[in-house]
C-alpha positions in Angstrom: 12.1 -0.6 -8.0 15.0 -2.3 -6.0 18.2 -3.6 -7.5 19.9 -6.5 -5.8 21.9 -7.6 -8.9 25.0 -8.6 -6.9 23.2 -10.2 -4.0 22.9 -14.0 -3.3 19.8 -15.1 -1.4 18.3 -18.3 -0.1 14.6 -18.7 0.4 13.5 -21.8 2.3 10.1 -23.5 1.8 9.4 -21.9 -1.6 7.3 -24.5 -3.4 4.2 -22.3 -3.0 2.7 -19.6 -0.8 4.7 -16.9 0.9 8.0 -18.6 0.0 7.2 -18.5 -3.6 6.1 -14.9 -3.3 9.3 -13.9 -1.6 11.2 -15.5 -4.5 9.2 -13.6 -7.0 9.9 -10.3 -5.2 13.6 -11.0 -5.0 13.8 -12.1 -8.6 12.2 -8.9 -9.9 15.0 -7.1 -8.0 17.5 -9.1 -10.1 18.8 -11.2 -7.2 20.4 -14.6 -7.6 18.0 -16.8 -5.5 18.3 -20.3 -4.3 15.0 -21.8 -3.4 14.3 -24.9 -1.4 11.2 -27.1 -1.0 10.1 -30.7 -0.6 7.7 -30.8 -3.5 9.3 -31.6 -6.8 6.4 -33.3 -8.6 2.9 -31.9 -9.3 0.3 -33.3 -6.9 2.8 -34.1 -4.1 2.0 -30.9 -2.2 0.6 -31.1 1.3 -3.2 -31.1 1.5 -3.1 -31.6 -2.3 -1.9 -28.0 -2.9 -0.5 -27.1 -6.3 3.1 -26.0 -6.9 6.6 -27.3 -6.8 10.0 -25.8 -6.0 10.8 -26.3 -9.7 7.7 -24.4 -10.8 8.7 -21.5 -8.5 12.2 -21.3 -10.0 10.8 -21.3 -13.6 8.2 -18.6 -12.8 10.4 -16.4 -10.8 13.2 -16.7 -13.4 11.0 -14.9 -15.9 11.0 -11.8 -13.8 14.8 -11.3 -13.6 17.9 -12.4 -11.7 18.7 -16.1 -11.6 16.7 -18.6 -9.6 18.0 -22.1 -8.7 15.7 -24.8 -7.3 17.3 -27.1 -4.7 15.0 -29.8 -3.4 15.4 -30.1 0.4 13.6 -31.4 3.4 14.6 -29.0 6.2 13.9 -31.6 8.8 17.1 -33.4 7.6 20.2 -31.5 8.7 22.4 -33.3 6.1 20.2 -32.1 3.3 20.3 -28.5 4.6 24.1 -28.7 4.8 24.2 -29.8 1.2 22.2 -26.7 0.2 24.7 -24.4 1.9 27.7 -26.3 0.6 26.3 -25.9 -3.0 25.7 -22.2 -2.5 29.2 -21.5 -1.1 30.7 -23.7 -3.9 28.9 -21.9 -6.6 28.7 -18.3 -5.2 31.3 -18.3 -2.4 29.0 -16.4 -0.1 25.4 -15.7 1.0 23.9 -12.2 1.5 20.3 -12.9 2.4 18.7 -15.8 4.2 14.9 -15.9 4.4 13.7 -18.5 6.8 10.2 -19.3 5.5 9.9 -23.1 5.6 7.0 -24.2 7.8 5.3 -27.5 8.3 2.7 -26.3 10.7 -0.2 -26.1 8.3 -0.1 -29.8 7.3 -2.8 -32.0 8.7 -5.2 -29.3 9.8 -7.9 -31.9 9.7 -7.6 -35.5 11.0 -10.1 -38.3 10.2 -12.3 -35.8 8.6 -12.4 -33.4 11.6 -11.0 -29.9 11.5 -8.7 -29.7 14.5 -6.8 -26.5 13.9 -9.0 -24.3 16.2 -9.5 -26.8 19.0 -8.3 -26.1 22.6 -4.7 -27.2 23.2 -5.7 -30.4 25.1 -7.6 -31.6 22.1 -4.9 -30.8 19.6 -2.9 -33.6 18.1 0.6 -33.7 19.7 2.1 -34.1 16.2 1.1 -30.5 15.4 3.6 -29.2 18.0 6.4 -31.3 16.4 5.6 -30.2 12.9 5.7 -26.5 13.8 9.0 -26.8 15.7 10.8 -29.3 13.5 10.0 -27.8 10.1 9.6 -24.3 11.5 11.6 -23.0 14.5 14.3 -25.6 14.5 14.7 -25.4 10.7 15.1 -21.6 11.0 17.8 -22.1 13.7 19.8 -24.6 11.7 19.8 -22.5 8.5 20.6 -19.4 10.6 23.6 -21.2 12.1 25.0 -22.1 8.6 24.3 -18.7 7.2 25.8 -16.8 10.1 29.1 -18.5 9.9 29.7 -17.0 6.5 28.1 -13.6 7.3 30.2 -13.2 10.4 33.3 -13.8 8.4 32.3 -11.2 5.8 30.8 -8.8 8.4 27.6 -8.3 6.5 24.4 -10.0 5.8 20.6 -10.2 6.4 18.5 -13.0 8.0 14.8 -12.7 7.8 12.5 -15.0 9.9 8.9 -15.1 8.6 6.6 -14.9 11.6 3.1 -13.6 12.4 0.9 -11.8 14.9 0.1 -15.1 16.7 3.4 -14.6 18.5 1.7 -11.7 20.3 -1.9 -12.7 20.4 -3.7 -16.1 20.5 -4.7 -16.8 16.9 -5.6 -20.3 15.7 -4.1 -22.5 18.5 -1.6 -22.7 21.3 1.2 -24.5 19.4 1.0 -22.0 16.6 1.4 -19.0 18.9 4.2 -20.6 20.8 6.1 -21.5 17.6 5.8 -17.9 16.3 6.8 -16.5 19.7 9.8 -18.7 19.6 10.6 -17.4 16.1 10.5 -13.8 17.3 12.7 -14.6 20.3 15.1 -16.4 17.9 15.3 -13.1 16.0 15.9 -11.0 19.1 18.7 -13.1 20.4 20.4 -13.8 17.1 20.3 -10.1 16.4 22.1 -9.3 19.7 24.9 -11.7 19.0 25.3 -10.7 15.3 25.1 -7.0 15.8 28.9 -6.6 16.3 29.4 -8.2 12.9 27.0 -5.9 11.1 24.5 -8.8 10.4 20.9 -7.9 10.7 18.1 -10.3 11.8 14.5 -9.3 11.4 11.1 -11.0 12.1 8.8 -10.1 9.1 5.0 -10.4 9.4 2.8 -10.8 6.3 -0.8 -9.8 6.3 -3.6 -11.9 4.9 -1.8 -13.4 1.9 -3.6 -14.8 -1.1 -1.7 -18.1 -1.0 -3.0 -21.2 -2.7 -4.4 -22.4 0.7 -6.1 -19.1 1.5 -7.7 -18.9 -1.9 -9.3 -22.3 -1.4 -11.4 -20.6 1.3 -11.8 -17.3 -0.5 -15.6 -17.4 -0.5 -15.5 -17.3 3.3 -12.9 -14.6 3.7 -12.8 -10.8 3.4 -9.9 -10.3 1.0 -10.4 -6.5 0.7 -7.1 -5.8 2.6 -5.3 -8.9 1.4 -1.8 -9.1 -0.1 -0.4 -11.0 -3.1 2.4 -13.4 -2.1 4.8 -11.2 -4.1 4.1 -8.2 -1.9 6.1 -9.6 1.0 8.9 -10.4 -1.5 9.0 -6.8 -2.3 9.3 -6.1 1.4 12.3 -8.4 1.6 13.9 -6.7 -1.4 13.3 -3.3 0.2 14.9 -4.3 3.5 17.9 -5.9 1.7 18.4 -2.7 -0.3 18.7 -0.5 2.7 22.3 0.4 3.6 21.0 1.3 7.1 19.3 -2.0 7.6 20.8 -2.4 11.1 18.1 0.0 12.5 15.6 -2.8 12.0 17.7 -5.6 13.4 16.2 -7.5 16.3 12.7 -6.1 15.7 9.4 -7.1 14.1 8.6 -5.5 10.7 5.2 -5.7 9.1 5.2 -6.1 5.3 2.5 -3.4 4.7 4.3 -1.0 7.0 7.6 -1.6 5.2 5.8 -0.8 2.0 4.9 2.6 3.3 8.4 3.2 4.7 10.1 2.3 1.4 7.4 3.5 -1.0 6.3 0.4 -2.9 2.9 -1.1 -3.7 1.5 -4.5 -4.3 1.5 -5.9 -7.8 -2.0 -4.5 -8.4 -0.9 -1.0 -7.4 -2.7 -1.2 -4.0 -1.1 -0.5 -0.7 -2.6 -2.8 2.0 -3.3 -1.4 5.4 -0.8 -2.7 8.0 -2.4 -5.1 10.5 -2.1 -4.5 14.2 -2.8 -6.8 17.2 -6.3 -5.1 17.3 -7.1 -5.7 13.6 -5.6 -9.1 12.9 
C-alpha cells in the first residue's frame, strides 16, 4: 500500500485508541515507529480502559517495520526531552511526528454524574487543564523538539490530531477551544516551517471504533465508523506524498484522504467523510 521503510516516526499517546491505530497504520507501511504512553501495566488505563503502550508496540510490530515503546507522561517536559534524546541517539533524525496525546477524555463523570455535556459554567475547571496540558501544550512541546531537527534537515512532517469541534460546538466549550487551538497551532507552525520544507497538518478522524467508543456501541450508529487503523493509513498516505507541502497549514479529514490516495479501511470499506453538517 505505502512504503515508509526508511522513515522514523513518533506517535504520542499510543497506549490505545487513535494513537494505537496510527501506530498500526505506520507499522504496516514498514515505518520505524516510537510510541509513547503513560499506561505500562494492564488495568492502569484511564476509566479502566484496556491497553498499554507495550501492547501497542507488540501488536503493531507484527505488521511490519520496527515499533519501540517509550513510556512517557507528556505533561512532564523532562520525560518528553528524554524521548527525543533517545530517538536522536538511536536514529539520528525524525521524519514524522504525530501529536495525538490527549488527556481530555479522563474524568467524564464526577461523583457518579456525567459532566461532559454540561454548559461551561457547570464544567469542572480541571477539564480545561487536562485538555491543554496533556493536549495543546503537549503538542506544542513535541513540535518544538521535532522542528529543531526537521529545520536542520529541511524536511519533515508534523501531524496534529484534531476534530470538528474546532469549528462547531460539540461536547463542551473546553473541548472546542482546545481543538481550535490545535488547528491554530497547525496554521502558525506551518507558516514558520514552510521555508524549511516541513509540513504541518491538522488531521480529523471520523467516528473511530476506539475502546471507549465501543463501550457505548449499543447506543451509537456505527454504520459510517472507522477502525483506529484507518487514520493510521491516512498518516502513512500523507507521509508518502512527495508533494505533501500542498496540505501544509490545512485541515485534512481521514476519510477524504482515503479517497484522494486510494486506500480503504481494514474491512475494505471506504467511510464517508464527515462535514460540519454531518458530524
